[in-house]
C-alpha positions in Angstrom: 217.1 39.9 91.8 218.6 40.4 95.1 216.8 39.2 97.9 215.5 42.0 100.6 216.6 41.5 104.2 213.9 40.2 106.7 213.0 43.0 108.9 209.4 44.4 110.5 209.6 47.2 108.0 209.6 44.7 105.0 207.4 42.2 106.5 204.2 44.4 107.5 202.3 45.7 104.5 199.5 47.6 105.2 196.2 48.9 103.5 195.7 45.8 101.4 192.4 46.2 101.0 192.0 49.7 100.3 191.4 49.1 96.2 188.6 47.4 94.6 189.4 44.9 91.8 192.6 42.7 91.6 195.7 43.8 93.3 199.0 42.5 94.1 200.7 43.7 97.5 203.3 41.4 98.0 205.8 39.4 95.7 209.6 39.1 95.7 209.9 42.6 94.0 208.5 44.5 97.0 208.9 42.1 100.0 211.5 39.6 101.3 209.8 36.9 99.8 211.2 34.6 97.2 208.3 32.6 95.9 205.0 34.3 97.7 203.0 36.2 95.9 199.9 37.9 97.8 196.8 39.8 96.2 193.3 40.3 96.7 190.3 40.2 94.6 187.5 42.8 95.9 184.3 42.6 94.2 180.8 44.0 95.3 177.4 42.8 94.0 176.9 43.6 90.4 180.8 43.8 89.6 182.1 41.9 86.9 183.6 38.7 87.4 187.5 38.9 88.1 189.5 36.8 85.4 193.0 36.6 85.4 195.9 33.9 84.8 197.9 32.2 87.4 201.0 31.9 85.2 201.6 28.5 86.6 201.7 29.5 90.3 199.6 27.4 92.9 196.6 29.8 94.5 194.7 29.8 97.5 191.2 31.4 97.8 189.7 32.8 100.8 186.0 34.0 100.3 185.7 37.1 102.7 182.0 37.7 102.6 179.0 35.9 103.1 177.9 36.8 99.5 180.8 35.1 97.7 179.1 31.9 96.6 180.7 30.9 93.5 184.2 30.3 92.5 185.8 29.0 89.0 189.4 28.4 88.5 190.0 27.1 85.1 187.6 24.5 84.5 186.9 24.0 88.1 183.4 25.4 89.5 183.1 25.5 93.3 179.8 26.5 95.3 180.5 28.1 98.6 178.2 26.9 101.4 177.5 27.3 105.0 
């Protein structure tokens, strides 16, 4: 896979919050990144939990709403508090 050239047009990815559910906006196929993969999980009250594999990748989760209170990754369960 050829590496893309680093340029303003390839570094700005817009509208990443436009779709509900799990989406991937950035990965080596569509951005000048070798290892970075960026996605979002947008859920609303009453939605089923999102379940997905990490394919041995390191992940970082940032709850973006006050209603995000619980997170489980593999066997690790976290409660998010103020």
